[in-house]
C-alpha positions in Angstrom: -11.5 34.5 58.2 -12.5 30.8 59.1 -9.4 28.9 57.5 -7.2 30.0 59.6 -9.0 28.9 63.1 -10.2 26.0 61.8 -6.0 25.4 61.5 -5.3 26.6 64.6 -8.4 24.7 66.4 -6.8 21.3 63.8 -3.5 22.0 65.9 -4.2 22.5 69.3 -6.5 19.1 69.2 -3.1 17.5 67.7 -0.9 19.3 70.4 -3.5 18.1 73.4 -3.8 14.7 72.1 0.5 14.2 71.6 0.7 15.3 75.0 -2.1 13.7 76.3 -1.9 10.2 74.4 0.5 8.5 76.7 -1.6 8.7 79.7 -4.8 7.3 78.2 -3.0 4.1 76.0 1.1 2.9 76.7 3.3 3.6 73.8 3.8 0.3 73.1 0.5 -1.1 73.5 -0.2 -3.9 70.4 -3.1 -3.0 68.0 -6.7 -4.3 69.6 -7.4 -7.5 69.4 -11.0 -7.2 70.0 -13.5 -9.3 67.8 -16.2 -6.3 68.1 -13.6 -3.8 67.0 -14.2 -1.5 63.7 -12.7 -4.2 60.7 -9.1 -2.8 59.8 -9.2 -1.7 55.8 -6.4 -2.3 53.7 -5.5 0.1 50.6 -2.6 0.1 47.7 -1.9 3.9 48.0 1.3 2.9 47.9 1.9 0.4 45.0 1.7 -1.5 48.2 -0.8 -2.8 51.1 -1.1 -1.0 53.7 -3.5 -0.1 56.6 -5.6 2.8 55.5 -5.3 4.4 58.9 -1.0 3.8 58.9 -0.9 5.6 55.1 -0.5 9.6 55.4 -2.6 10.1 52.9 -6.0 12.0 52.4 -7.9 8.2 51.8 -11.9 7.3 52.2 -12.1 4.2 51.3 -15.2 1.3 51.4 -15.0 -2.3 51.2 -17.1 -4.1 49.3 -19.5 -4.6 52.5 -19.9 -0.7 52.5 -20.9 -0.3 49.1 -23.6 -3.1 49.5 -25.0 -2.7 52.4 -25.1 1.2 51.6 -27.1 0.3 48.8 -24.4 1.9 46.7 -24.6 1.1 43.1 -23.5 3.5 40.7 -20.5 6.6 41.1 -23.1 9.3 41.3 -24.7 6.9 44.9 -20.6 7.3 45.5 -20.1 10.6 45.3 -23.2 11.2 47.0 -22.3 9.3 50.0 -18.5 11.2 50.1 -18.0 14.7 51.4 -16.0 16.7 49.5 -17.2 14.5 46.6 -19.0 15.7 43.5 -20.0 13.8 39.7 -21.3 15.8 37.7 -23.2 15.3 34.5 -23.1 18.4 32.8 -21.2 21.5 32.0 -21.4 24.7 29.9 -21.8 24.1 26.2 -22.0 20.6 27.0 -26.3 21.5 26.6 -26.9 17.2 27.9 -26.8 16.0 31.3 -26.5 12.8 31.4 -24.3 9.6 30.8 -22.7 10.2 27.7 -20.7 12.8 30.5 -18.9 11.8 34.5 -16.6 14.5 35.2 -15.5 13.7 39.3 -14.5 16.4 41.9 -12.0 16.1 44.6 -11.7 19.2 46.8 -13.4 21.4 44.5 -11.0 21.1 41.6 -14.0 21.2 39.0 -12.8 21.3 35.3 -13.8 23.8 33.5 -13.7 22.5 30.1 -15.9 19.1 29.6 -13.2 17.3 27.7 -11.0 18.2 31.2 -10.2 15.3 33.5 -8.2 16.7 36.8 -9.2 12.8 39.1 -7.7 9.5 37.2 -10.0 6.8 37.5 -8.1 2.9 37.4 -8.8 -0.8 38.3 -6.0 -2.4 40.6 -3.5 0.4 39.4 -4.0 0.1 36.0 -5.3 4.0 34.4 -8.6 3.5 32.5 -10.2 5.4 30.5 -13.6 7.5 32.4 -15.7 7.0 35.3 -17.8 4.5 32.8 -15.1 2.1 34.3 -14.8 2.0 37.6 -19.3 1.9 37.9 -19.0 -1.3 35.9 -17.0 -3.6 38.2 -19.4 -5.3 39.7 -19.2 -6.2 43.2 -15.5 -5.1 44.1 -13.3 -5.2 47.2 -13.0 -1.9 48.2 -13.1 1.4 46.1 -9.8 3.9 47.5 -10.2 7.8 46.8 -7.2 9.0 46.9 -7.0 12.7 47.3 -4.4 15.3 46.7 -2.1 15.1 43.6 -0.3 11.6 43.5 1.4 12.0 41.2 4.5 10.3 42.2 2.7 6.3 42.0 0.0 7.4 39.8 0.3 9.7 37.0 -1.3 11.4 35.0 -4.4 13.4 35.6 -4.2 12.6 39.2 -3.6 16.5 39.8 -6.5 16.3 42.3 -6.2 13.1 43.2 -7.5 9.3 42.2 -9.5 6.6 42.1 -9.4 3.1 42.4 -10.9 0.0 42.3 -10.0 -3.3 43.6 -11.2 -6.4 42.4 -12.1 -8.8 45.1 -9.9 -12.7 44.5 -11.5 -15.3 44.1 -12.2 -17.5 47.0 -10.4 -20.9 48.3 -13.6 -22.5 47.3 -16.2 -22.9 44.8 -18.9 -20.3 45.4 -21.0 -17.5 44.5 -24.7 -15.7 44.8 -27.3 -14.5 43.7 -29.5 -10.9 43.8 -32.5 -10.1 42.2 -33.4 -6.3 43.0 -36.8 -5.3 41.7 -38.2 -1.5 42.6 -40.1 1.2 41.6 -40.1 2.6 37.9 -39.4 -0.8 36.7 -36.0 -0.7 38.1 -34.1 -4.1 37.9 -31.1 -5.0 38.5 -29.9 -8.8 38.2 -26.0 -9.7 39.5 -24.6 -13.5 39.9 -20.9 -14.1 40.4 -19.1 -17.9 40.6 -15.2 -18.2 41.6 -13.0 -20.5 43.4 -10.4 -22.5 41.7 -9.5 -23.3 38.4 -8.7 -26.9 37.1 -5.9 -26.5 40.9 -5.6 -25.2 43.8 -3.3 -23.0 41.8 -5.3 -21.3 39.7 -8.6 -19.0 40.6 -11.4 -17.5 38.5 -14.2 -15.3 39.7 -17.2 -14.1 36.9 -19.5 -11.0 37.9 -22.7 -11.1 35.1 -25.3 -7.6 35.9 -27.8 -6.2 34.2 -29.9 -3.4 35.1 -32.3 -1.1 34.1 -34.7 1.2 35.1 -36.7 4.4 34.5 -36.5 7.6 34.9 -37.9 9.9 37.2 -39.5 12.1 34.7 -42.5 12.3 32.0 -41.2 14.2 29.0 -43.8 17.2 29.1 -43.1 17.4 25.3 -44.3 13.9 24.7 -47.0 12.2 27.6 -46.7 8.9 28.5 -42.7 9.4 27.9 -40.2 9.1 31.0 -36.9 10.9 30.8 -33.3 9.5 31.7 -34.1 5.9 30.7 -31.3 4.0 32.0 -30.1 0.1 30.9 -26.5 -1.2 31.2 -25.5 -4.9 30.8 -22.1 -6.0 31.8 -19.5 -8.9 33.2 -16.1 -9.2 33.9 -14.2 -11.4 35.0 -11.1 -12.8 37.0 -8.3 -14.8 36.6 -5.1 -15.8 38.7 -2.5 -18.0 38.8 0.3 -18.7 41.9 2.7 -20.4 39.5 5.3 -20.5 42.3 5.6 -19.3 45.1 7.7 -16.3 44.2 5.6 -15.7 40.7 1.8 -14.7 40.6 -0.4 -13.0 37.5 -3.7 -12.0 37.8 -5.8 -11.4 34.1 -8.4 -8.9 34.4 -11.4 -8.5 31.8 -15.0 -6.7 31.0 -17.1 -5.5 28.9 -20.3 -3.0 29.2 -23.1 -1.2 27.2 -25.6 1.0 27.5 -28.4 1.8 26.5 -30.3 5.0 27.6 -32.9 7.1 26.5 -33.7 10.2 26.5 -31.4 12.6 28.5 -33.5 14.8 31.4 -32.8 17.9 32.1 -34.7 21.5 33.6 -34.5 24.8 31.9 -34.1 27.9 33.3 -34.7 30.4 30.9 -34.2 34.2 31.7 -36.0 35.3 27.8 -40.2 34.3 27.5 -40.7 32.0 24.3 -44.1 32.2 22.7 -45.0 31.2 19.4 -46.5 34.3 16.9 -48.0 32.1 14.1 -45.2 29.7 14.2 -42.6 32.9 14.3 -40.1 32.7 17.8 -40.8 36.0 19.8 -38.2 36.2 22.5 -40.0 39.0 25.2 -38.0 40.8 27.9 -38.9 40.5 30.8 -42.6 42.2 32.3 -42.6 43.5 28.1 -44.0 42.9 25.2 -40.8 44.3 23.6 -39.3 41.6 20.8 -35.3 40.8 22.5 -33.0 40.5 19.2 -29.4 39.6 19.4 -27.1 42.3 17.7 -23.0 40.6 17.7 -23.1 40.2 21.3 -26.0 42.9 22.6 -29.6 42.6 22.8 -31.8 44.7 21.0 -35.0 45.5 21.5 -37.8 46.2 19.3 -41.8 46.6 19.0 -43.3 42.7 19.5 -45.3 41.6 16.3 -48.9 42.2 16.6 -50.6 39.5 19.7 -47.3 38.5 21.0 -48.7 39.6 24.6 -51.4 37.1 23.8 -49.3 34.2 21.8 -49.1 30.5 23.3 -45.7 30.9 25.6 -43.0 28.4 25.2 -40.7 28.7 27.0 -42.0 30.7 31.0 -39.2 33.5 32.4 -37.8 33.1 34.8 -35.5 35.5 36.0 -35.4 38.1 38.5 -32.8 40.9 38.0 -31.1 43.1 35.6 -27.1 42.6 35.4 -25.6 45.2 33.7 -22.6 43.3 31.7 -20.3 44.2 28.7 -21.6 43.8 24.9 -18.8 41.5 24.5 -17.3 40.7 27.6 -13.6 41.0 26.6 -12.4 44.3 27.1 -13.4 46.6 30.8 -13.8 49.5 27.6 -16.8 48.0 26.1 -20.0 49.5 26.1 -22.4 48.5 29.9 -25.6 46.3 28.4 -28.7 45.6 30.7 -29.8 41.9 30.5 -32.0 39.9 33.0 -30.4 36.9 34.6 -31.8 34.6 37.4 -29.8 35.9 40.5 -29.7 33.9 44.0 -31.3 30.3 44.2 -32.1 29.4 40.6 -36.1 28.6 40.9 -38.5 25.7 40.5 -39.3 25.1 37.1 -42.9 24.3 35.6 -42.8 20.5 35.7 -45.4 21.2 33.0 -43.0 22.4 30.4 -39.5 21.7 31.4 -38.2 19.0 31.2 -38.8 18.4 27.8 -37.4 16.6 24.2 -39.1 17.1 21.0 -39.3 13.4 19.4 -38.8 13.6 15.8 -40.6 10.8 13.2 -37.8 7.7 14.4 -37.2 7.0 11.2 -36.4 9.9 9.5 -33.8 10.5 12.7 -32.6 6.6 12.1 -32.7 7.4 8.1 -30.4 10.3 9.0 -28.1 8.5 11.2 -28.0 5.8 8.8 -25.3 8.2 6.9 -21.8 7.0 7.7 -19.9 10.0 6.1 -17.2 11.7 9.1 -18.9 8.9 11.9 -17.1 8.0 15.3 -19.5 5.1 16.1 -20.5 2.8 12.6 -24.6 3.3 11.8 -25.1 -0.7 12.9 -23.4 0.2 16.8 -24.1 3.8 17.3 -27.5 5.0 18.2 -30.8 5.3 16.2 -32.5 7.7 17.7 -31.9 9.9 20.7 -30.7 8.9 23.3 -26.7 7.2 24.2 -25.3 3.8 23.1 -21.8 2.5 24.8 -19.2 0.4 24.7 -16.7 0.0 26.9 -14.4 -2.4 27.1 -10.9 -3.2 29.5 -8.0 -5.8 30.0 -5.3 -5.5 32.7 -2.7 -8.2 33.3 -0.9 -7.5 36.5 2.6 -9.9 37.0 5.1 -10.1 39.8 8.0 -12.2 40.7 9.8 -11.7 44.2 13.6 -12.4 44.5 13.4 -15.2 46.8 13.6 -13.7 50.0 15.8 -11.1 49.2 12.3 -8.2 49.7 13.0 -7.4 45.6 9.1 -7.5 43.3 9.3 -7.0 39.7 6.1 -6.6 39.0 4.6 -5.4 35.8 1.2 -3.7 34.7 -0.3 -3.6 31.4 -3.5 -1.8 30.2 -5.8 -1.7 27.7 -9.5 0.6 27.4 -11.4 1.0 24.4 -14.8 3.1 25.0 -16.9 3.9 22.5 -20.7 6.0 22.8 -22.5 7.6 20.6 -25.1 10.0 21.8 -28.1 12.4 20.9 -29.9 15.3 22.6 -32.6 17.6 21.7 -30.5 20.7 22.3 -32.7 23.4 22.1 -34.3 21.4 25.8 -38.0 22.2 24.8 -41.0 21.8 22.2 -40.7 23.3 19.6 -43.4 22.1 17.5 -45.1 25.3 17.5 -41.9 27.2 15.4 -42.7 26.7 12.1 -38.8 25.2 9.8 -37.4 28.3 8.3 -35.8 26.1 5.5 -39.3 24.3 4.7 -40.6 27.1 3.0 -37.6 27.4 0.9 -37.5 23.3 0.7 -40.6 22.0 1.0 -40.3 18.2 2.6 -38.2 19.3 4.8 -39.6 19.0 8.8 -42.2 21.5 9.2 -41.2 22.3 12.6 -38.2 24.0 13.8 -36.0 21.6 16.2 -31.8 21.8 17.0 -31.3 17.9 17.7 -27.2 17.5 18.1 -25.1 14.5 19.0 -21.8 13.6 20.1 -19.6 10.8 19.2 -16.5 9.5 20.7 -13.9 7.3 21.1 -11.1 6.6 23.0 -8.4 4.2 23.3 -5.3 4.2 25.2 -2.2 1.7 26.4 -0.5 1.4 29.5 2.4 0.0 30.4 4.5 -0.2 33.6 7.6 -2.0 35.3 8.8 -1.3 39.0 11.2 -2.9 41.1 10.0 -2.6 45.1 12.0 -3.3 48.3 10.3 -4.3 50.8 12.0 -6.2 53.9 12.3 -5.6 57.3 14.2 -3.0 58.7 14.1 1.2 58.1 13.3 1.3 54.8 12.0 0.5 51.6 11.1 1.6 48.6 10.3 1.0 44.5 11.6 2.7 41.1 9.8 2.6 37.9 9.1 3.4 34.7 6.1 4.2 32.5 4.3 4.6 29.4 1.1 5.7 28.5 -1.0 6.8 25.1 -4.4 8.2 24.9 -6.3 8.7 21.9 -9.8 10.1 22.0 -11.8 11.0 18.8 -14.8 13.7 19.4 -17.5 14.5 16.4 -20.1 16.7 16.8 -23.7 15.3 14.9 -26.2 18.6 13.6 -29.2 16.2 12.8 -31.3 20.1 12.7 -34.2 20.3 11.3 -32.9 22.0 8.2 -31.3 18.5 7.6 -33.9 16.5 8.0 -36.4 15.8 4.9 -39.9 13.8 4.9 -38.9 13.1 1.3 -36.1 11.6 1.5 -36.1 7.6 1.3 -32.6 7.4 1.3 -30.1 6.5 4.0 -28.5 10.1 5.0 -29.2 13.9 3.3 -30.4 14.3 0.0 -28.1 15.9 -2.7 -27.5 19.5 -2.1 -28.6 19.3 1.7 -26.3 20.2 4.2 -24.1 17.0 5.2 -25.0 16.9 9.1 -21.6 16.2 10.2 -20.7 19.3 11.7 -16.9 18.5 13.4 -16.0 18.7 16.5 -12.7 18.4 18.4 -11.0 16.0 16.3 -8.5 13.5 17.2 -6.2 13.9 19.9 -3.0 12.5 21.0 -0.8 11.8 24.8 1.7 9.7 24.9 3.0 10.0 28.4 6.6 8.6 29.0 7.9 8.2 32.6 10.1 7.4 35.2 9.2 7.6 38.9 10.8 6.7 43.0 9.2 6.1 46.4 11.7 5.7 49.2 10.3 5.7 52.7 12.9 5.6 55.8 12.3 5.1 59.4 14.2 7.5 60.7 13.5 6.8 64.5 10.7 3.7 66.2 8.2 7.2 65.7 9.4 9.3 62.7 9.0 8.6 59.2 10.6 9.7 56.1 8.9 9.7 52.7 10.3 11.0 49.7 8.3 10.8 46.0 8.6 12.2 42.7 7.9 11.5 38.8 9.9 12.7 36.1 7.1 13.3 33.1 7.5 13.8 29.5 3.7 14.7 28.2 3.7 14.9 24.0 0.4 16.6 22.9 -1.0 16.1 19.4 -3.5 18.1 18.2 -5.5 16.5 15.0 -8.4 18.2 12.6 -11.8 17.0 12.9 -12.4 14.2 10.3 -13.9 17.8 8.0 -10.5 18.3 7.6 -9.3 22.7 7.9 -8.2 25.3 5.8 -5.6 27.4 7.5 -5.3 30.9 5.7 -2.7 33.0 5.7 -3.8 35.2 7.8 -4.6 32.3 10.6 -1.1 31.5 9.3 0.1 34.8 10.2 -2.0 35.2 13.6 -0.7 31.9 15.4 2.4 30.1 13.5 0.3 27.2 11.8 1.8 26.5 8.4 -1.2 27.5 6.0 -3.0 25.3 3.8 -5.6 22.8 3.2 -5.3 19.7 6.3 -7.1 16.6 5.8 -9.6 15.2 7.8 -7.9 14.3 11.2 -4.9 15.2 10.1 -2.1 16.8 12.3 -1.8 20.1 13.1 0.0 20.8 16.1 2.3 18.8 18.7 4.0 20.0 22.0 6.0 18.8 24.1 5.7 18.7 27.8 9.2 17.9 30.3 7.7 18.3 34.3 9.0 16.9 37.6 7.0 15.8 40.4 7.4 15.5 44.0 5.6 14.7 47.3 7.8 14.3 50.8 5.7 13.1 53.9 6.5 13.6 57.5 4.7 10.9 59.5 5.4 11.3 63.4 3.5 7.8 65.2 2.9 9.0 69.0 1.6 4.9 68.9 0.5 2.1 67.7 -2.7 3.2 67.4 -2.2 7.2 66.4 0.1 9.3 64.5 -0.4 12.2 62.3 1.7 13.0 58.8 2.4 16.4 56.7 3.1 16.3 53.4 4.4 18.6 50.4 3.2 17.7 46.6 3.0 19.2 43.5 0.7 17.9 40.8 0.3 19.2 36.4 -3.0 18.6 34.5 -1.3 18.0 30.3 -5.0 17.9 29.2 -5.8 15.3 25.9 -8.3 18.1 24.7 -6.1 21.3 25.2 -5.1 22.8 22.1 -7.2 24.7 20.1 -7.3 24.4 16.3 -10.9 25.4 15.5 -10.6 28.8 14.9 -7.8 28.7 12.6 -10.4 28.1 9.0 -12.4 31.1 10.3 -12.6 33.6 8.1 -10.7 37.5 8.9 -13.0 38.5 11.1 -13.0 34.6 13.1 -9.6 34.9 13.7 -9.6 38.9 14.6 -11.7 37.3 17.3 -9.8 34.9 18.0 -6.8 37.5 18.4 -8.5 39.8 20.8 -9.8 36.9 23.0 -5.6 36.7 23.0 -6.0 32.7 22.2 -3.2 30.5 21.2 -2.8 27.0 19.7 -1.0 25.5 22.1 -1.1 26.5 26.2 0.7 26.2 29.2 0.0 22.9 31.5 -2.1 23.4 34.4 0.4 23.6 37.6 -0.9 22.8 41.7 0.9 23.3 45.2 -0.2 21.5 47.7 0.5 21.2 51.6 -1.3 19.0 53.7 -1.4 18.2 57.6 -3.5 14.9 59.0 -4.2 13.0 61.8 -4.9 9.3 62.0 -6.0 7.7 64.6 -8.4 4.0 66.8 -9.6 4.9 69.9 -11.7 2.9 72.7 -10.0 -0.4 72.3 -10.6 0.0 68.6 -14.5 0.6 68.6 -13.4 4.2 67.2 -11.4 4.9 64.2 -11.1 8.7 63.2 -9.3 10.6 59.8 -8.3 14.7 59.7 -7.3 16.2 57.4 -6.8 19.8 56.5 -5.1 21.1 53.1 -3.9 24.2 51.2 -3.1 24.0 47.3 -2.2 26.9 45.0 -3.6 26.2 41.6 -2.0 28.4 39.0 -2.9 28.5 34.8 -6.2 27.1 35.3 -7.1 27.0 31.6 -11.0 28.8 30.8 -12.9 29.0 27.9 -13.0 32.2 25.9 -15.5 33.2 23.6 -17.1 36.1 21.7 -19.1 36.9 18.6 -18.4 37.6 14.9 -20.5 38.7 12.0 -19.7 36.9 8.4 -19.6 39.3 6.3 -20.1 36.4 3.9 -23.6 35.7 4.6 -24.8 38.2 7.6 -24.3 34.9 9.8 -23.5 35.3 13.6 -21.0 32.9 14.9 -19.0 32.1 17.9 -15.0 32.0 18.0 -14.0 30.3 21.3 -10.8 28.1 22.9 -9.0 27.8 26.4 -6.4 30.8 28.1 -4.8 30.2 30.8 -6.3 32.5 32.7 -7.6 31.1 36.1 -5.9 31.2 39.6 -7.2 29.5 41.6 -6.6 28.9 46.0 -8.0 26.2 47.6 -8.0 25.1 51.4 -10.5 22.4 53.1 -10.7 20.3 56.1 -12.1 16.9 56.4 -13.2 14.4 59.0 -14.5 10.7 58.8 -15.7 9.3 61.7 -16.3 5.5 62.3 -17.7 4.0 65.7 -19.3 0.9 67.0 -20.3 2.0 70.6 -21.9 -1.9 71.3 -22.0 -4.7 69.4 -25.7 -4.0 67.3 -24.5 -0.5 66.5 -22.6 1.0 63.8 -21.6 4.4 63.1 -20.3 6.8 60.7 -19.7 10.3 60.3 -18.1 12.2 57.7 -17.8 16.1 56.9 -15.8 18.4 54.9 -15.2 22.0 54.4 -13.9 23.0 51.0 -13.5 26.3 50.4 -12.3 28.2 47.0 -11.1 31.9 46.6 -10.8 32.8 43.4 -7.5 35.5 42.6 -7.8 35.8 39.1 -10.4 34.5 36.4 -11.4 35.6 33.0 -14.3 34.8 30.1 -16.1 36.3 28.2 -19.1 34.6 28.5 -19.4 35.1 32.0 -18.1 39.1 32.4 -20.9 39.7 29.6 -23.7 38.7 32.4 -21.8 39.7 35.6 -19.6 42.6 34.2 -16.4 41.5 35.3 -12.9 40.7 34.8 -9.9 39.3 36.0 -9.1 40.3 40.1 -12.6 41.8 40.2 -13.7 37.6 40.8 -11.4 38.0 43.9 -12.7 35.7 47.1 -14.9 34.3 44.6 -16.6 30.8 45.1 -15.4 27.9 42.3 -18.3 27.1 40.6 -19.2 22.6 40.8 -18.8 21.7 44.4 -20.5 22.4 47.5 -18.4 24.3 50.5 -20.1 22.7 53.1 -21.1 18.3 52.6 -21.1 16.3 55.5 -23.6 12.5 55.9 -23.8 10.7 59.0 -25.0 6.7 58.7 -26.3 4.2 61.7 -27.2 0.9 61.4 -28.0 -1.7 64.1 -28.3 -5.4 63.6 -29.0 -7.8 65.8 -29.7 -11.5 66.1 -33.5 -13.1 64.8 -33.9 -14.9 68.0 -36.4 -17.8 66.0 -33.8 -18.7 64.5 -30.8 -20.0 64.9 -28.5 -18.3 61.9 -30.7 -15.4 61.4 -30.0 -11.9 62.0 -32.0 -8.6 61.0 -30.8 -5.1 60.1 -31.9 -1.4 59.5 -29.8 1.7 58.4 -30.3 4.9 57.4 -27.6 6.6 55.5 -27.8 10.9 55.6 -26.0 13.1 53.3 -26.3 16.6 52.8 -24.3 18.6 50.2 -24.4 23.2 50.3 -25.3 24.8 47.6 -23.6 25.0 44.6 -22.8 28.0 42.5 -23.4 28.7 38.9 -20.3 30.2 37.8 -16.7 31.8 39.4 -19.6 35.3 39.4 -21.3 33.8 41.9 -24.0 35.4 41.1 -26.9 32.8 41.1 -26.6 29.4 43.1 -28.4 26.0 42.7 -30.2 24.9 47.2 -28.5 22.6 49.1 -30.0 19.5 48.8 -30.3 17.0 51.9 -31.0 12.7 50.7 -32.3 10.2 52.9 -31.5 6.2 52.4 -33.9 3.9 54.0 -32.5 0.0 54.7 -34.1 -3.0 56.6 -33.7 -6.6 55.7 -33.3 -9.9 57.3 -31.0 -13.1 57.0 -30.8 -16.9 57.2 -27.9 -18.5 56.2 -27.3 -18.1 52.8 -30.4 -16.3 52.2 -31.2 -12.6 52.4 -34.2 -10.2 52.0 -33.7 -6.3 52.3 -36.3 -3.2 51.4 -35.2 0.0 50.9 -36.0 3.7 50.2 -33.5 5.8 48.1 -34.6 9.8 48.3 -36.8 8.9 51.3 -37.9 12.2 51.4 -37.9 13.1 48.1 -35.7 16.1 47.8 -36.1 17.4 44.2 -33.5 20.3 44.6 -30.8 20.1 41.5 -27.6 18.3 41.4 -25.3 20.4 39.2 -26.6 23.0 36.5 -24.6 24.5 33.5 -24.9 28.1 31.8 -26.6 28.0 28.0 -28.3 29.8 25.4 -31.6 29.7 24.3 -31.5 28.4 20.9 -34.0 29.9 18.1 -34.6 29.9 14.6 -33.3 33.2 14.3 -30.5 32.7 17.5 -31.7 35.3 18.9 -31.2 34.6 22.3 -27.2 33.2 21.6 -25.6 36.2 22.1 -24.7 36.3 25.7 -25.9 33.3 28.3 -29.6 33.3 28.4 -30.7 30.3 30.5 -29.5 27.9 33.2 -29.6 24.3 32.3 -30.1 22.1 35.4 -29.2 17.9 36.7 -32.4 16.8 37.9 -31.8 14.5 40.9 -34.1 10.7 41.1 -36.7 10.9 42.9 -38.0 8.8 45.3 -37.6 5.3 44.8 -38.3 2.3 46.9 -38.0 -1.6 46.4 -36.3 -4.8 48.0 -32.9 -7.1 47.2 -33.0 -10.9 47.1 -29.7 -12.6 47.3 -28.3 -16.0 47.7 -25.1 -17.1 48.6 -23.6 -20.5 47.8 
C-alpha cells in the first residue's frame, strides 16, 4: 500500500536529518537573524503566542500580507489554495449550491449531514456560528488552520480541526488604507480601514468597512439576459483595545455582515431524459421510448405516450451505464432493480439547458413570501424572491489580567453570534414552463406551469464564555486551566412555494382560503449546551525533549424540538421509539440527551537544534451535532413508522468519535531562507452518522412519501501526508509549495439511497474513498519583485499561483466522480510610496470542471423519478475573471 511506503520514507527522512543535522548546523546555533530570511509567523494554536515552526501541531497559517498578495478575499479561494482543504456549497438533499450552505472539510473529514459541522470556526479564539464570520473579517492579521482534533483548547465541533481568524491590532499612529477593485462581470470591491490611538495611547481602534458585488459566471438557460450566482456583501467590523495598566488589557470586537445574493448557480446531469408531451412530463429510459414510472422505490416501464419520441426535450439524458441496485436499499434480500446512471467521470452539461432557474412572476412569489406564518425570518428582512438574504452579527470581549511577575494570567473570553438567512431556489433545477400545472386544472387561477420552488430559512444564535488561568514563566513548566460554556440554538424551517400553492388571482398576502399553507416545516429548533473544563501542561524534561499533556472534560446537553407546525406522536410511534404519545405544539421539546466525554491529547516534541524539531501526538475527538436527533418520522402514519423501524432509526444517536495519531517535522534551513512543515497522520473515525431513507405509500391518498433520519452506520480510516515549503532563494524571488495526500478507506458504510444505486451494503464499501474531498492536491506559488529604477521608492512584482485538486467521488460507492481541477491565478503590480496598483487574472486558463457534486432526484409533477437518485447536482466554478485594484495607504 502507498501509505506504509510514505510512512517509512518520512521516518527515514527524519532519521537522516536527526543523524546528519549536527554536521550541518551546530546544536547550539542561534536562529537566523538574516534580514532576507523568511518572516516568522506567530500563531495561537495553544491559546498563547508561539512561533509556527516551534508549535507541535499541523498548522497552515497565512498572514494578512499573504492573503493580499495572493488575492484571497473569500473562504472558497482560501480552500482552493490550501492542499487537503475543501469547502462545499452543495450537499445531497440540500438541492442548492450557494452561500447559504458552506461546509469546511479538513483532511477528508466530510460531514455526512448538511447540518453537521466537523471543523469549527473562531475569531480571536472565540467560537463563531459559521464560516460566514470568517469571511467577513476584512484585512485580518492572519488565518490559522489547525488540523486534527483540537478539543483540548478549542472545544466542541473541532473534530477534524479548527479555523481561527486573528484580528490585526491598531497601530501606534493614526493611519489607514483605501482600495478599489473593478473587474469583469461587474466585479466591484471597495474596502477602507482606519486605525490608531483613541483619546490616549492606552486605547486604540481599528475600523474596516467593505462593499463587494459581482455578477455570476453563467447565463440562466431558462431566462436569457439573467446571470446566476450574483453576490453582494456589505460588512463592517470594529476593534477597540485598552491597555489600562501594565497588567490589564481588553479587546472588544464587533462585526456585521449582510449578503444579498441572486438565484444560485448549479448544473444538472440527469440519468433520464424528460420530454414534454402536450404539457405532461414523460421520463424516458435511455435509448428507448419507454416511460419510466417509480412504484414505491422501483422503476416500472410502460409504453410512452404517442409523440413522446419527437416531443420537446426538457432534460437531456447523460447516463452511460446501467446499475444493478436494490429496490429499496434496506436489506440484501430485496429484488435487484436495473437503473440508468452516470458512471466514471461526470460529463459536461449542455449549457443551453443547464444551469436553469425558473423565475416565476416576481409579484406572485413576493405575495406568498409576505405571509409571516411560521417564518424564521420576518418578511421584511427575508428574501422576497429567488436568491438569499443573510445578516450576520458577532461581538466578543477578551479580558486579560497578569498577576505581576508571578507568571499567572487570568483571561476571559465572551462571545455572541446571531445569524439569520432566508433563501429561495428552484429546487427542480430545470426549465419547467412546458409542463402543465396539474393543480391549475382543478383550481383555475394557479400558476399555469408546474414548478417546485423551495426555500430554507435558518436562525442561529450562540453564546460562549471561557475563563482560563495560564502560567508562563521562565522555567521548565508552562500550563493552563480553564472552564467554558457554549450554548447554540439553531432553528430551521423549509418553505414550499410550489406552483400548487401560488395563485395568480390572489391579491392578499399568502395563500388564499383553502390553499395549502406554503410553510412545510423542517428540522425544527435544536439546542446544545456544552459545559467543559480543560487543561494543558507542558514540561521541558531535557534541553531537547518536551512533553505536553492536554485534555478536556466535556458535557453536551442536546435538546430536540419539533418544527413550527408541531407534531402528533401516535401510539405506534410511541411504542416503537419511546417518545410519549400526544400532540407537541410548534417548537416544543420532544427529546433530550446529555453526553459526557473526556478528550485527551498528548504531544512529545524533540528539538534537534533551535531550527529543527519533530513531534508525535495522540488525540481524541467527538462530534455531538446540533441536529442529530431524528424527530421527523414520529408523526407519520403507520406505514411510515414501519419504514422507520425497518431502517433501524432511533430518535437519539451516539456521537461520532475519532482517534488520531500524528508525526510531524518542522524546521528552518539555509540561514532561514527555507522552511519546512510536514506531517503524517492516521485517524480512526467511528460511529459516523449517515442518512437513512426509504419510501412508503400513504394508504390515505396513495402518495409516495419518504422517511429519513440519521444513523450511526459508518467506520472510516483516514491517513495522509502533508508538506509545506517556503523558500527565498534570492532577495527577489519567493516560492511556496504545498502538497497533501488525503487518503481514506471505508470500513463499513450504510445508506439505502446509495445501496439503491450501487447494490453495496455495509462492509461491501470497504476500501472505497470518502466522497467530497480530493485524495491528492498541491499548490505552487512563485513571486518576483524588484525596485523600479526610475522611482526612488518604487517596487514592482509579478506572481503566479497554481492549485491542483484531484477528482472527487460523488458518494462512498465510488461509481462516479468529478474531474480534477487546475486553477492558475496571475497577478502583477507596482507601488510607489503609499500608492499601489495591481492587475490580476483569476482562473486564467478558464478551468470549467465542477468544484463539487451531490446526488439528487429529478422532480416532475407525479414525482415519478424520485424512487432513487436520478441526477447529479453540480457546483459550477467561477470562470476566468480579470481586473485591477488601486490601493492608497495613509
